[in-house]
PDBQT receptor file of N, H, CA, C and O in Angstrom, charges set to zero:
ATOM      1  N   UNK A   1    -149.928  -2.050  71.971  1.00  0.00    +0.000 N 
ATOM      2  CA  UNK A   1    -151.095  -1.811  71.178  1.00  0.00    +0.000 C 
ATOM      3  C   UNK A   1    -151.925  -3.004  71.340  1.00  0.00    +0.000 C 
ATOM      4  O   UNK A   1    -153.000  -3.168  71.919  1.00  0.00    +0.000 OA
ATOM      5  N   UNK A   2    -150.976  -3.989  70.527  1.00  0.00    +0.000 N 
ATOM      6  H   UNK A   2    -150.103  -3.856  70.057  1.00  0.00    +0.000 HD
ATOM      7  CA  UNK A   2    -151.503  -5.170  69.768  1.00  0.00    +0.000 C 
ATOM      8  C   UNK A   2    -152.192  -5.587  71.152  1.00  0.00    +0.000 C 
ATOM      9  O   UNK A   2    -153.373  -5.784  70.868  1.00  0.00    +0.000 OA
ATOM     10  N   UNK A   3    -152.035  -5.766  72.248  1.00  0.00    +0.000 N 
ATOM     11  H   UNK A   3    -151.076  -5.606  72.479  1.00  0.00    +0.000 HD
ATOM     12  CA  UNK A   3    -152.908  -6.884  73.550  1.00  0.00    +0.000 C 
ATOM     13  C   UNK A   3    -153.857  -6.527  73.890  1.00  0.00    +0.000 C 
ATOM     14  O   UNK A   3    -154.788  -7.232  74.278  1.00  0.00    +0.000 OA
ATOM     15  N   UNK A   4    -153.813  -4.615  73.773  1.00  0.00    +0.000 N 
ATOM     16  H   UNK A   4    -153.056  -4.043  73.457  1.00  0.00    +0.000 HD
ATOM     17  CA  UNK A   4    -155.302  -4.291  73.863  1.00  0.00    +0.000 C 
ATOM     18  C   UNK A   4    -156.192  -4.743  72.666  1.00  0.00    +0.000 C 
ATOM     19  O   UNK A   4    -157.230  -5.401  72.733  1.00  0.00    +0.000 OA
ATOM     20  N   UNK A   5    -155.559  -4.241  71.530  1.00  0.00    +0.000 N 
ATOM     21  H   UNK A   5    -154.716  -3.706  71.475  1.00  0.00    +0.000 HD
ATOM     22  CA  UNK A   5    -156.641  -4.620  70.398  1.00  0.00    +0.000 C 
ATOM     23  C   UNK A   5    -157.091  -5.928  70.329  1.00  0.00    +0.000 C 
ATOM     24  O   UNK A   5    -158.205  -6.245  69.913  1.00  0.00    +0.000 OA
ATOM     25  N   UNK A   6    -155.986  -6.926  70.852  1.00  0.00    +0.000 N 
ATOM     26  H   UNK A   6    -155.081  -6.669  71.190  1.00  0.00    +0.000 HD
ATOM     27  CA  UNK A   6    -156.534  -8.238  70.618  1.00  0.00    +0.000 C 
ATOM     28  C   UNK A   6    -157.444  -8.605  71.807  1.00  0.00    +0.000 C 
ATOM     29  O   UNK A   6    -158.258  -9.488  71.536  1.00  0.00    +0.000 OA
ATOM     30  N   UNK A   7    -157.488  -8.113  73.087  1.00  0.00    +0.000 N 
ATOM     31  H   UNK A   7    -156.827  -7.396  73.306  1.00  0.00    +0.000 HD
ATOM     32  CA  UNK A   7    -158.550  -8.723  73.870  1.00  0.00    +0.000 C 
ATOM     33  C   UNK A   7    -159.079  -7.786  74.387  1.00  0.00    +0.000 C 
ATOM     34  O   UNK A   7    -159.450  -8.137  75.507  1.00  0.00    +0.000 OA
ATOM     35  N   UNK A   8    -159.429  -6.351  74.110  1.00  0.00    +0.000 N 
ATOM     36  H   UNK A   8    -159.128  -6.066  73.200  1.00  0.00    +0.000 HD
ATOM     37  CA  UNK A   8    -160.208  -5.473  74.465  1.00  0.00    +0.000 C 
ATOM     38  C   UNK A   8    -160.591  -4.936  73.326  1.00  0.00    +0.000 C 
ATOM     39  O   UNK A   8    -160.345  -3.732  73.245  1.00  0.00    +0.000 OA
ATOM     40  N   UNK A   9    -161.348  -5.640  71.997  1.00  0.00    +0.000 N 
ATOM     41  H   UNK A   9    -161.547  -6.618  72.062  1.00  0.00    +0.000 HD
ATOM     42  CA  UNK A   9    -161.508  -4.479  70.541  1.00  0.00    +0.000 C 
ATOM     43  C   UNK A   9    -162.487  -4.196  70.917  1.00  0.00    +0.000 C 
ATOM     44  O   UNK A   9    -162.473  -2.988  70.681  1.00  0.00    +0.000 OA
ATOM     45  N   UNK A  10    -163.832  -4.492  71.562  1.00  0.00    +0.000 N 
ATOM     46  H   UNK A  10    -163.843  -5.473  71.753  1.00  0.00    +0.000 HD
ATOM     47  CA  UNK A  10    -164.835  -3.372  72.147  1.00  0.00    +0.000 C 
ATOM     48  C   UNK A  10    -164.397  -2.457  72.508  1.00  0.00    +0.000 C 
ATOM     49  O   UNK A  10    -164.923  -1.459  72.017  1.00  0.00    +0.000 OA
ATOM     50  N   UNK A  11    -163.501  -2.246  73.291  1.00  0.00    +0.000 N 
ATOM     51  H   UNK A  11    -163.074  -3.058  73.690  1.00  0.00    +0.000 HD
ATOM     52  CA  UNK A  11    -163.590  -0.907  74.075  1.00  0.00    +0.000 C 
ATOM     53  C   UNK A  11    -162.401  -0.519  73.649  1.00  0.00    +0.000 C 
ATOM     54  O   UNK A  11    -161.526  -0.290  74.484  1.00  0.00    +0.000 OA
ATOM     55  N   UNK A  12    -162.078  -0.332  71.911  1.00  0.00    +0.000 N 
ATOM     56  H   UNK A  12    -162.789  -0.517  71.233  1.00  0.00    +0.000 HD
ATOM     57  CA  UNK A  12    -160.699   0.181  71.296  1.00  0.00    +0.000 C 
ATOM     58  C   UNK A  12    -161.143   1.315  70.938  1.00  0.00    +0.000 C 
ATOM     59  O   UNK A  12    -162.340   1.267  70.653  1.00  0.00    +0.000 OA
ATOM     60  N   UNK A  13    -160.510   2.666  70.798  1.00  0.00    +0.000 N 
ATOM     61  H   UNK A  13    -159.538   2.705  71.029  1.00  0.00    +0.000 HD
ATOM     62  CA  UNK A  13    -161.186   3.814  70.562  1.00  0.00    +0.000 C 
ATOM     63  C   UNK A  13    -160.476   3.740  68.971  1.00  0.00    +0.000 C 
ATOM     64  O   UNK A  13    -159.375   3.294  68.648  1.00  0.00    +0.000 OA
ATOM     65  N   UNK A  14    -161.354   4.241  68.283  1.00  0.00    +0.000 N 
ATOM     66  H   UNK A  14    -162.248   4.603  68.545  1.00  0.00    +0.000 HD
ATOM     67  CA  UNK A  14    -160.994   4.324  66.701  1.00  0.00    +0.000 C 
ATOM     68  C   UNK A  14    -159.695   5.845  66.398  1.00  0.00    +0.000 C 
ATOM     69  O   UNK A  14    -159.048   6.127  65.389  1.00  0.00    +0.000 OA
ATOM     70  N   UNK A  15    -159.747   6.399  67.521  1.00  0.00    +0.000 N 
ATOM     71  H   UNK A  15    -160.271   6.170  68.341  1.00  0.00    +0.000 HD
ATOM     72  CA  UNK A  15    -159.373   7.620  67.415  1.00  0.00    +0.000 C 
ATOM     73  C   UNK A  15    -157.419   7.606  67.980  1.00  0.00    +0.000 C 
ATOM     74  O   UNK A  15    -156.404   8.276  67.791  1.00  0.00    +0.000 OA
ATOM     75  N   UNK A  16    -157.877   6.318  68.768  1.00  0.00    +0.000 N 
ATOM     76  H   UNK A  16    -158.701   5.774  68.922  1.00  0.00    +0.000 HD
ATOM     77  CA  UNK A  16    -156.466   5.631  68.971  1.00  0.00    +0.000 C 
ATOM     78  C   UNK A  16    -155.502   4.541  68.080  1.00  0.00    +0.000 C 
ATOM     79  O   UNK A  16    -154.313   4.237  68.184  1.00  0.00    +0.000 OA
ATOM     80  N   UNK A  17    -156.349   4.195  67.357  1.00  0.00    +0.000 N 
ATOM     81  H   UNK A  17    -157.314   4.441  67.273  1.00  0.00    +0.000 HD
ATOM     82  CA  UNK A  17    -155.888   3.286  66.398  1.00  0.00    +0.000 C 
ATOM     83  C   UNK A  17    -155.757   4.192  65.432  1.00  0.00    +0.000 C 
ATOM     84  O   UNK A  17    -154.845   3.931  64.648  1.00  0.00    +0.000 OA
ATOM     85  N   UNK A  18    -156.348   5.157  65.220  1.00  0.00    +0.000 N 
ATOM     86  H   UNK A  18    -157.089   5.369  65.857  1.00  0.00    +0.000 HD
ATOM     87  CA  UNK A  18    -156.106   5.994  63.988  1.00  0.00    +0.000 C 
ATOM     88  C   UNK A  18    -154.358   7.050  64.175  1.00  0.00    +0.000 C 
ATOM     89  O   UNK A  18    -153.495   7.392  63.367  1.00  0.00    +0.000 OA
ATOM     90  N   UNK A  19    -154.541   7.231  65.611  1.00  0.00    +0.000 N 
ATOM     91  H   UNK A  19    -155.243   6.953  66.267  1.00  0.00    +0.000 HD
ATOM     92  CA  UNK A  19    -153.554   8.092  65.498  1.00  0.00    +0.000 C 
ATOM     93  C   UNK A  19    -151.471   6.869  66.016  1.00  0.00    +0.000 C 
ATOM     94  O   UNK A  19    -150.288   7.206  65.984  1.00  0.00    +0.000 OA
ATOM     95  N   UNK A  20    -152.073   5.776  66.322  1.00  0.00    +0.000 N 
ATOM     96  H   UNK A  20    -153.034   5.502  66.348  1.00  0.00    +0.000 HD
ATOM     97  CA  UNK A  20    -150.763   5.153  65.494  1.00  0.00    +0.000 C 
ATOM     98  C   UNK A  20    -150.602   4.769  64.337  1.00  0.00    +0.000 C 
ATOM     99  O   UNK A  20    -149.503   4.822  63.784  1.00  0.00    +0.000 OA
ATOM    100  N   UNK A  21    -151.741   4.287  63.740  1.00  0.00    +0.000 N 
ATOM    101  H   UNK A  21    -152.633   4.244  64.189  1.00  0.00    +0.000 HD
ATOM    102  CA  UNK A  21    -151.443   4.425  62.301  1.00  0.00    +0.000 C 
ATOM    103  C   UNK A  21    -150.601   5.740  61.826  1.00  0.00    +0.000 C 
ATOM    104  O   UNK A  21    -149.522   5.753  61.234  1.00  0.00    +0.000 OA
ATOM    105  N   UNK A  22    -151.267   6.659  62.182  1.00  0.00    +0.000 N 
ATOM    106  H   UNK A  22    -152.144   6.648  62.663  1.00  0.00    +0.000 HD
ATOM    107  CA  UNK A  22    -150.726   7.932  61.714  1.00  0.00    +0.000 C 
ATOM    108  C   UNK A  22    -149.245   8.103  62.414  1.00  0.00    +0.000 C 
ATOM    109  O   UNK A  22    -148.477   8.885  61.855  1.00  0.00    +0.000 OA
ATOM    110  N   UNK A  23    -149.025   7.774  62.990  1.00  0.00    +0.000 N 
ATOM    111  H   UNK A  23    -149.649   7.138  63.445  1.00  0.00    +0.000 HD
ATOM    112  CA  UNK A  23    -147.811   8.252  64.215  1.00  0.00    +0.000 C 
ATOM    113  C   UNK A  23    -146.619   7.215  63.328  1.00  0.00    +0.000 C 
ATOM    114  O   UNK A  23    -145.706   7.579  62.587  1.00  0.00    +0.000 OA
ATOM    115  N   UNK A  24    -147.045   5.782  63.741  1.00  0.00    +0.000 N 
ATOM    116  H   UNK A  24    -147.787   5.486  64.343  1.00  0.00    +0.000 HD
ATOM    117  CA  UNK A  24    -146.331   4.908  63.588  1.00  0.00    +0.000 C 
ATOM    118  C   UNK A  24    -145.975   3.833  62.414  1.00  0.00    +0.000 C 
ATOM    119  O   UNK A  24    -144.923   3.214  62.249  1.00  0.00    +0.000 OA
ATOM    120  N   UNK A  25    -147.151   3.804  61.669  1.00  0.00    +0.000 N 
ATOM    121  H   UNK A  25    -148.005   4.306  61.803  1.00  0.00    +0.000 HD
ATOM    122  CA  UNK A  25    -146.743   3.171  60.232  1.00  0.00    +0.000 C 
ATOM    123  C   UNK A  25    -145.558   3.744  59.523  1.00  0.00    +0.000 C 
ATOM    124  O   UNK A  25    -144.583   3.073  59.186  1.00  0.00    +0.000 OA
ATOM    125  N   UNK A  26    -145.731   5.292  59.273  1.00  0.00    +0.000 N 
ATOM    126  H   UNK A  26    -146.523   5.838  59.547  1.00  0.00    +0.000 HD
ATOM    127  CA  UNK A  26    -144.426   5.483  58.383  1.00  0.00    +0.000 C 
ATOM    128  C   UNK A  26    -143.136   5.034  58.992  1.00  0.00    +0.000 C 
ATOM    129  O   UNK A  26    -142.386   4.278  58.375  1.00  0.00    +0.000 OA
ATOM    130  N   UNK A  27    -142.828   5.536  60.335  1.00  0.00    +0.000 N 
ATOM    131  H   UNK A  27    -143.437   6.150  60.836  1.00  0.00    +0.000 HD
ATOM    132  CA  UNK A  27    -141.634   5.103  60.936  1.00  0.00    +0.000 C 
ATOM    133  C   UNK A  27    -141.675   3.519  60.687  1.00  0.00    +0.000 C 
ATOM    134  O   UNK A  27    -140.449   3.409  60.659  1.00  0.00    +0.000 OA
ATOM    135  N   UNK A  28    -141.996   2.578  60.542  1.00  0.00    +0.000 N 
ATOM    136  H   UNK A  28    -142.992   2.667  60.565  1.00  0.00    +0.000 HD
ATOM    137  CA  UNK A  28    -142.094   1.415  60.702  1.00  0.00    +0.000 C 
ATOM    138  C   UNK A  28    -141.726   0.596  59.174  1.00  0.00    +0.000 C 
ATOM    139  O   UNK A  28    -141.105  -0.419  58.857  1.00  0.00    +0.000 OA
ATOM    140  N   UNK A  29    -142.534   1.729  58.420  1.00  0.00    +0.000 N 
ATOM    141  H   UNK A  29    -143.038   2.553  58.677  1.00  0.00    +0.000 HD
ATOM    142  CA  UNK A  29    -142.404   1.592  56.683  1.00  0.00    +0.000 C 
ATOM    143  C   UNK A  29    -140.941   2.072  56.495  1.00  0.00    +0.000 C 
ATOM    144  O   UNK A  29    -140.333   1.331  55.723  1.00  0.00    +0.000 OA
ATOM    145  N   UNK A  30    -140.237   3.052  56.957  1.00  0.00    +0.000 N 
ATOM    146  H   UNK A  30    -140.730   3.654  57.584  1.00  0.00    +0.000 HD
ATOM    147  CA  UNK A  30    -138.792   3.219  56.441  1.00  0.00    +0.000 C 
ATOM    148  C   UNK A  30    -137.662   2.285  57.015  1.00  0.00    +0.000 C 
ATOM    149  O   UNK A  30    -136.622   1.914  56.472  1.00  0.00    +0.000 OA
ATOM    150  N   UNK A  31    -138.198   1.990  58.367  1.00  0.00    +0.000 N 
ATOM    151  H   UNK A  31    -139.043   2.292  58.809  1.00  0.00    +0.000 HD
ATOM    152  CA  UNK A  31    -137.361   0.705  58.865  1.00  0.00    +0.000 C 
ATOM    153  C   UNK A  31    -137.254  -0.214  58.243  1.00  0.00    +0.000 C 
ATOM    154  O   UNK A  31    -136.236  -0.901  58.323  1.00  0.00    +0.000 OA
ATOM    155  N   UNK A  32    -138.359  -0.548  57.352  1.00  0.00    +0.000 N 
ATOM    156  H   UNK A  32    -139.187   0.011  57.287  1.00  0.00    +0.000 HD
ATOM    157  CA  UNK A  32    -138.353  -1.852  56.936  1.00  0.00    +0.000 C 
ATOM    158  C   UNK A  32    -137.741  -2.121  55.654  1.00  0.00    +0.000 C 
ATOM    159  O   UNK A  32    -137.159  -3.121  55.233  1.00  0.00    +0.000 OA
ATOM    160  N   UNK A  33    -138.098  -0.610  54.943  1.00  0.00    +0.000 N 
ATOM    161  H   UNK A  33    -138.571   0.203  55.285  1.00  0.00    +0.000 HD
ATOM    162  CA  UNK A  33    -137.448  -0.147  54.033  1.00  0.00    +0.000 C 
ATOM    163  C   UNK A  33    -135.969  -0.507  53.986  1.00  0.00    +0.000 C 
ATOM    164  O   UNK A  33    -135.642  -1.403  53.207  1.00  0.00    +0.000 OA
ATOM    165  N   UNK A  34    -135.215  -0.027  54.587  1.00  0.00    +0.000 N 
ATOM    166  H   UNK A  34    -135.481   0.701  55.219  1.00  0.00    +0.000 HD
ATOM    167  CA  UNK A  34    -133.875  -0.040  55.034  1.00  0.00    +0.000 C 
ATOM    168  C   UNK A  34    -133.181  -1.400  55.376  1.00  0.00    +0.000 C 
ATOM    169  O   UNK A  34    -131.977  -1.536  55.158  1.00  0.00    +0.000 OA
ATOM    170  N   UNK A  35    -133.907  -2.369  55.891  1.00  0.00    +0.000 N 
ATOM    171  H   UNK A  35    -134.885  -2.258  56.068  1.00  0.00    +0.000 HD
ATOM    172  CA  UNK A  35    -133.792  -3.457  56.212  1.00  0.00    +0.000 C 
ATOM    173  C   UNK A  35    -133.673  -4.673  54.954  1.00  0.00    +0.000 C 
ATOM    174  O   UNK A  35    -132.904  -5.635  54.948  1.00  0.00    +0.000 OA
ATOM    175  N   UNK A  36    -134.695  -4.294  53.903  1.00  0.00    +0.000 N 
ATOM    176  H   UNK A  36    -135.319  -3.513  53.908  1.00  0.00    +0.000 HD
ATOM    177  CA  UNK A  36    -134.706  -4.576  52.730  1.00  0.00    +0.000 C 
ATOM    178  C   UNK A  36    -133.663  -4.435  51.786  1.00  0.00    +0.000 C 
ATOM    179  O   UNK A  36    -133.138  -5.298  51.084  1.00  0.00    +0.000 OA
ATOM    180  N   UNK A  37    -133.409  -3.056  51.882  1.00  0.00    +0.000 N 
ATOM    181  H   UNK A  37    -133.836  -2.355  52.453  1.00  0.00    +0.000 HD
ATOM    182  CA  UNK A  37    -132.070  -2.482  51.367  1.00  0.00    +0.000 C 
ATOM    183  C   UNK A  37    -130.415  -3.304  51.592  1.00  0.00    +0.000 C 
ATOM    184  O   UNK A  37    -129.679  -3.761  50.718  1.00  0.00    +0.000 OA
ATOM    185  N   UNK A  38    -130.216  -3.265  53.095  1.00  0.00    +0.000 N 
ATOM    186  H   UNK A  38    -130.814  -2.893  53.805  1.00  0.00    +0.000 HD
ATOM    187  CA  UNK A  38    -129.577  -3.838  53.298  1.00  0.00    +0.000 C 
ATOM    188  C   UNK A  38    -129.319  -5.210  52.934  1.00  0.00    +0.000 C 
ATOM    189  O   UNK A  38    -128.198  -5.695  52.784  1.00  0.00    +0.000 OA
ATOM    190  N   UNK A  39    -130.605  -5.907  52.779  1.00  0.00    +0.000 N 
ATOM    191  H   UNK A  39    -131.516  -5.513  52.901  1.00  0.00    +0.000 HD
ATOM    192  CA  UNK A  39    -130.493  -7.179  52.164  1.00  0.00    +0.000 C 
ATOM    193  C   UNK A  39    -130.246  -7.353  50.859  1.00  0.00    +0.000 C 
ATOM    194  O   UNK A  39    -129.851  -8.369  50.286  1.00  0.00    +0.000 OA
ATOM    195  N   UNK A  40    -130.441  -6.555  50.534  1.00  0.00    +0.000 N 
ATOM    196  H   UNK A  40    -130.762  -5.730  50.999  1.00  0.00    +0.000 HD
ATOM    197  CA  UNK A  40    -130.500  -6.304  48.999  1.00  0.00    +0.000 C 
ATOM    198  C   UNK A  40    -128.660  -5.975  48.377  1.00  0.00    +0.000 C 
ATOM    199  O   UNK A  40    -128.215  -6.172  47.247  1.00  0.00    +0.000 OA
ATOM    200  N   UNK A  41    -128.137  -5.579  49.271  1.00  0.00    +0.000 N 
ATOM    201  H   UNK A  41    -128.498  -5.418  50.189  1.00  0.00    +0.000 HD
ATOM    202  CA  UNK A  41    -127.008  -5.181  49.179  1.00  0.00    +0.000 C 
ATOM    203  C   UNK A  41    -125.887  -6.136  49.188  1.00  0.00    +0.000 C 
ATOM    204  O   UNK A  41    -124.809  -6.180  48.595  1.00  0.00    +0.000 OA
ATOM    205  N   UNK A  42    -126.669  -7.124  50.319  1.00  0.00    +0.000 N 
ATOM    206  H   UNK A  42    -127.545  -7.089  50.801  1.00  0.00    +0.000 HD
ATOM    207  CA  UNK A  42    -125.674  -8.183  50.782  1.00  0.00    +0.000 C 
ATOM    208  C   UNK A  42    -125.079  -8.905  49.846  1.00  0.00    +0.000 C 
ATOM    209  O   UNK A  42    -124.266  -9.774  50.161  1.00  0.00    +0.000 OA
TER     210      UNK A  42
């Protein structure tokens, strides 16, 4: 998705970006929280 956004931003569909935000950001947030928790417990 990054390359598409960076190199073809004029052709980027807001619907595709929003779908990615809704579908991918929550799992990324969970993964990052787990990483931080592991770092804090070490």
